[in-house]
PyMOL CGO cylinders between C-alpha atoms (Angstrom):
from pymol import cmd
from pymol.cgo import CYLINDER

trace = [
    CYLINDER, -49.28, -22.64, 255.88, -51.56, -22.45, 252.86, 0.3, 1, 1, 1, 1, 1, 1,
    CYLINDER, -51.56, -22.45, 252.86, -54.60, -20.22, 252.94, 0.3, 1, 1, 1, 1, 1, 1,
    CYLINDER, -54.60, -20.22, 252.94, -57.74, -21.24, 251.05, 0.3, 1, 1, 1, 1, 1, 1,
    CYLINDER, -57.74, -21.24, 251.05, -58.01, -19.53, 247.66, 0.3, 1, 1, 1, 1, 1, 1,
    CYLINDER, -58.01, -19.53, 247.66, -61.55, -18.28, 248.36, 0.3, 1, 1, 1, 1, 1, 1,
    CYLINDER, -61.55, -18.28, 248.36, -60.34, -16.60, 251.56, 0.3, 1, 1, 1, 1, 1, 1,
    CYLINDER, -60.34, -16.60, 251.56, -57.54, -14.87, 249.67, 0.3, 1, 1, 1, 1, 1, 1,
    CYLINDER, -57.54, -14.87, 249.67, -59.96, -13.68, 246.99, 0.3, 1, 1, 1, 1, 1, 1,
    CYLINDER, -59.96, -13.68, 246.99, -62.11, -12.05, 249.67, 0.3, 1, 1, 1, 1, 1, 1,
    CYLINDER, -62.11, -12.05, 249.67, -59.10, -10.05, 250.91, 0.3, 1, 1, 1, 1, 1, 1,
    CYLINDER, -59.10, -10.05, 250.91, -58.42, -8.65, 247.43, 0.3, 1, 1, 1, 1, 1, 1,
    CYLINDER, -58.42, -8.65, 247.43, -61.91, -7.63, 246.34, 0.3, 1, 1, 1, 1, 1, 1,
    CYLINDER, -61.91, -7.63, 246.34, -62.26, -4.25, 244.65, 0.3, 1, 1, 1, 1, 1, 1,
    CYLINDER, -62.26, -4.25, 244.65, -62.07, -1.45, 247.18, 0.3, 1, 1, 1, 1, 1, 1,
    CYLINDER, -62.07, -1.45, 247.18, -60.62, -3.59, 249.97, 0.3, 1, 1, 1, 1, 1, 1,
    CYLINDER, -60.62, -3.59, 249.97, -57.08, -3.25, 251.29, 0.3, 1, 1, 1, 1, 1, 1,
    CYLINDER, -57.08, -3.25, 251.29, -55.53, -6.45, 252.58, 0.3, 1, 1, 1, 1, 1, 1,
    CYLINDER, -55.53, -6.45, 252.58, -53.61, -6.17, 255.83, 0.3, 1, 1, 1, 1, 1, 1,
    CYLINDER, -53.61, -6.17, 255.83, -49.92, -6.92, 256.01, 0.3, 1, 1, 1, 1, 1, 1,
    CYLINDER, -49.92, -6.92, 256.01, -50.66, -10.29, 257.63, 0.3, 1, 1, 1, 1, 1, 1,
    CYLINDER, -50.66, -10.29, 257.63, -53.16, -11.14, 254.89, 0.3, 1, 1, 1, 1, 1, 1,
    CYLINDER, -53.16, -11.14, 254.89, -50.65, -10.18, 252.21, 0.3, 1, 1, 1, 1, 1, 1,
    CYLINDER, -50.65, -10.18, 252.21, -47.97, -12.32, 253.86, 0.3, 1, 1, 1, 1, 1, 1,
    CYLINDER, -47.97, -12.32, 253.86, -50.43, -15.23, 254.16, 0.3, 1, 1, 1, 1, 1, 1,
    CYLINDER, -50.43, -15.23, 254.16, -51.17, -14.89, 250.45, 0.3, 1, 1, 1, 1, 1, 1,
    CYLINDER, -51.17, -14.89, 250.45, -47.45, -14.96, 249.59, 0.3, 1, 1, 1, 1, 1, 1,
    CYLINDER, -47.45, -14.96, 249.59, -46.84, -17.91, 251.94, 0.3, 1, 1, 1, 1, 1, 1,
    CYLINDER, -46.84, -17.91, 251.94, -49.65, -19.87, 250.27, 0.3, 1, 1, 1, 1, 1, 1,
    CYLINDER, -49.65, -19.87, 250.27, -47.64, -20.41, 247.08, 0.3, 1, 1, 1, 1, 1, 1,
    CYLINDER, -47.64, -20.41, 247.08, -44.31, -21.95, 246.13, 0.3, 1, 1, 1, 1, 1, 1,
    CYLINDER, -44.31, -21.95, 246.13, -41.75, -19.36, 245.12, 0.3, 1, 1, 1, 1, 1, 1,
    CYLINDER, -41.75, -19.36, 245.12, -39.80, -20.17, 241.96, 0.3, 1, 1, 1, 1, 1, 1,
    CYLINDER, -39.80, -20.17, 241.96, -36.58, -20.24, 244.00, 0.3, 1, 1, 1, 1, 1, 1,
    CYLINDER, -36.58, -20.24, 244.00, -38.00, -22.87, 246.38, 0.3, 1, 1, 1, 1, 1, 1,
    CYLINDER, -38.00, -22.87, 246.38, -37.68, -26.58, 245.73, 0.3, 1, 1, 1, 1, 1, 1,
    CYLINDER, -37.68, -26.58, 245.73, -41.01, -28.36, 245.85, 0.3, 1, 1, 1, 1, 1, 1,
    CYLINDER, -41.01, -28.36, 245.85, -40.75, -31.52, 247.95, 0.3, 1, 1, 1, 1, 1, 1,
    CYLINDER, -40.75, -31.52, 247.95, -41.62, -34.63, 245.95, 0.3, 1, 1, 1, 1, 1, 1,
    CYLINDER, -41.62, -34.63, 245.95, -44.17, -35.73, 248.55, 0.3, 1, 1, 1, 1, 1, 1,
    CYLINDER, -44.17, -35.73, 248.55, -46.12, -32.52, 247.86, 0.3, 1, 1, 1, 1, 1, 1,
    CYLINDER, -46.12, -32.52, 247.86, -46.64, -33.36, 244.17, 0.3, 1, 1, 1, 1, 1, 1,
    CYLINDER, -46.64, -33.36, 244.17, -49.96, -35.10, 243.67, 0.3, 1, 1, 1, 1, 1, 1,
    CYLINDER, -49.96, -35.10, 243.67, -49.70, -38.70, 242.37, 0.3, 1, 1, 1, 1, 1, 1,
    CYLINDER, -49.70, -38.70, 242.37, -45.97, -38.37, 241.60, 0.3, 1, 1, 1, 1, 1, 1,
    CYLINDER, -45.97, -38.37, 241.60, -45.09, -41.81, 243.00, 0.3, 1, 1, 1, 1, 1, 1,
    CYLINDER, -45.09, -41.81, 243.00, -47.96, -43.46, 241.13, 0.3, 1, 1, 1, 1, 1, 1,
    CYLINDER, -47.96, -43.46, 241.13, -47.02, -41.75, 237.88, 0.3, 1, 1, 1, 1, 1, 1,
    CYLINDER, -47.02, -41.75, 237.88, -43.34, -42.59, 238.18, 0.3, 1, 1, 1, 1, 1, 1,
    CYLINDER, -43.34, -42.59, 238.18, -44.03, -46.22, 239.11, 0.3, 1, 1, 1, 1, 1, 1,
    CYLINDER, -44.03, -46.22, 239.11, -45.87, -46.63, 235.81, 0.3, 1, 1, 1, 1, 1, 1,
    CYLINDER, -45.87, -46.63, 235.81, -42.84, -45.56, 233.77, 0.3, 1, 1, 1, 1, 1, 1,
    CYLINDER, -42.84, -45.56, 233.77, -40.24, -47.92, 232.32, 0.3, 1, 1, 1, 1, 1, 1,
    CYLINDER, -40.24, -47.92, 232.32, -36.87, -47.79, 234.00, 0.3, 1, 1, 1, 1, 1, 1,
    CYLINDER, -36.87, -47.79, 234.00, -33.65, -47.05, 232.11, 0.3, 1, 1, 1, 1, 1, 1,
    CYLINDER, -33.65, -47.05, 232.11, -32.68, -50.74, 231.85, 0.3, 1, 1, 1, 1, 1, 1,
    CYLINDER, -32.68, -50.74, 231.85, -36.02, -51.64, 230.29, 0.3, 1, 1, 1, 1, 1, 1,
    CYLINDER, -36.02, -51.64, 230.29, -35.67, -48.85, 227.75, 0.3, 1, 1, 1, 1, 1, 1,
    CYLINDER, -35.67, -48.85, 227.75, -32.09, -49.81, 226.92, 0.3, 1, 1, 1, 1, 1, 1,
    CYLINDER, -32.09, -49.81, 226.92, -33.10, -53.44, 226.42, 0.3, 1, 1, 1, 1, 1, 1,
    CYLINDER, -33.10, -53.44, 226.42, -36.00, -52.42, 224.20, 0.3, 1, 1, 1, 1, 1, 1,
    CYLINDER, -36.00, -52.42, 224.20, -33.83, -50.07, 222.16, 0.3, 1, 1, 1, 1, 1, 1,
    CYLINDER, -33.83, -50.07, 222.16, -31.13, -52.70, 221.70, 0.3, 1, 1, 1, 1, 1, 1,
    CYLINDER, -31.13, -52.70, 221.70, -33.48, -55.60, 220.96, 0.3, 1, 1, 1, 1, 1, 1,
    CYLINDER, -33.48, -55.60, 220.96, -33.00, -57.35, 217.66, 0.3, 1, 1, 1, 1, 1, 1,
    CYLINDER, -33.00, -57.35, 217.66, -35.61, -58.97, 215.45, 0.3, 1, 1, 1, 1, 1, 1,
    CYLINDER, -35.61, -58.97, 215.45, -35.01, -62.58, 216.54, 0.3, 1, 1, 1, 1, 1, 1,
    CYLINDER, -35.01, -62.58, 216.54, -38.56, -62.86, 217.88, 0.3, 1, 1, 1, 1, 1, 1,
    CYLINDER, -38.56, -62.86, 217.88, -40.26, -62.02, 214.58, 0.3, 1, 1, 1, 1, 1, 1,
    CYLINDER, -40.26, -62.02, 214.58, -42.21, -64.65, 212.69, 0.3, 1, 1, 1, 1, 1, 1,
    CYLINDER, -42.21, -64.65, 212.69, -41.53, -65.34, 208.99, 0.3, 1, 1, 1, 1, 1, 1,
    CYLINDER, -41.53, -65.34, 208.99, -44.74, -63.49, 208.16, 0.3, 1, 1, 1, 1, 1, 1,
    CYLINDER, -44.74, -63.49, 208.16, -43.65, -60.42, 210.17, 0.3, 1, 1, 1, 1, 1, 1,
    CYLINDER, -43.65, -60.42, 210.17, -40.21, -60.52, 208.54, 0.3, 1, 1, 1, 1, 1, 1,
    CYLINDER, -40.21, -60.52, 208.54, -41.78, -60.64, 205.08, 0.3, 1, 1, 1, 1, 1, 1,
    CYLINDER, -41.78, -60.64, 205.08, -44.04, -57.68, 205.92, 0.3, 1, 1, 1, 1, 1, 1,
    CYLINDER, -44.04, -57.68, 205.92, -41.08, -55.63, 207.16, 0.3, 1, 1, 1, 1, 1, 1,
    CYLINDER, -41.08, -55.63, 207.16, -39.01, -56.51, 204.11, 0.3, 1, 1, 1, 1, 1, 1,
    CYLINDER, -39.01, -56.51, 204.11, -41.84, -55.42, 201.87, 0.3, 1, 1, 1, 1, 1, 1,
    CYLINDER, -41.84, -55.42, 201.87, -42.42, -52.21, 203.83, 0.3, 1, 1, 1, 1, 1, 1,
    CYLINDER, -42.42, -52.21, 203.83, -38.71, -51.37, 203.76, 0.3, 1, 1, 1, 1, 1, 1,
    CYLINDER, -38.71, -51.37, 203.76, -38.25, -52.38, 200.12, 0.3, 1, 1, 1, 1, 1, 1,
    CYLINDER, -38.25, -52.38, 200.12, -35.73, -55.14, 200.91, 0.3, 1, 1, 1, 1, 1, 1,
    CYLINDER, -35.73, -55.14, 200.91, -35.43, -57.69, 198.13, 0.3, 1, 1, 1, 1, 1, 1,
    CYLINDER, -35.43, -57.69, 198.13, -34.28, -61.28, 198.74, 0.3, 1, 1, 1, 1, 1, 1,
    CYLINDER, -34.28, -61.28, 198.74, -30.67, -62.18, 197.90, 0.3, 1, 1, 1, 1, 1, 1,
    CYLINDER, -30.67, -62.18, 197.90, -29.82, -64.15, 194.74, 0.3, 1, 1, 1, 1, 1, 1,
    CYLINDER, -29.82, -64.15, 194.74, -30.13, -67.37, 196.74, 0.3, 1, 1, 1, 1, 1, 1,
    CYLINDER, -30.13, -67.37, 196.74, -33.61, -66.34, 197.85, 0.3, 1, 1, 1, 1, 1, 1,
    CYLINDER, -33.61, -66.34, 197.85, -32.56, -66.16, 201.50, 0.3, 1, 1, 1, 1, 1, 1,
    CYLINDER, -32.56, -66.16, 201.50, -32.86, -63.11, 203.66, 0.3, 1, 1, 1, 1, 1, 1,
    CYLINDER, -32.86, -63.11, 203.66, -29.86, -61.28, 204.95, 0.3, 1, 1, 1, 1, 1, 1,
    CYLINDER, -29.86, -61.28, 204.95, -28.71, -62.60, 208.32, 0.3, 1, 1, 1, 1, 1, 1,
]
cmd.load_cgo(trace, "trace")
């Protein structure tokens, strides 16, 4: 069980010697690096994860083509990328 940080600080003030039980309570108040932290103990984890895009959404976004662009947007991209029209004046398809 976790012990309040202010209580622990009182045990370790200069000149004081914590008891064995106090020391063990201090150690038991923290997660050891070899322990797995349960997901339900991580504050707002579910909320944070629910706001993220799932793998399918990211794959679809990454694989999306430019079919939804307007002529104006296409022209701006062509200009930005230095793409010149073909001899017929049409864009590459």
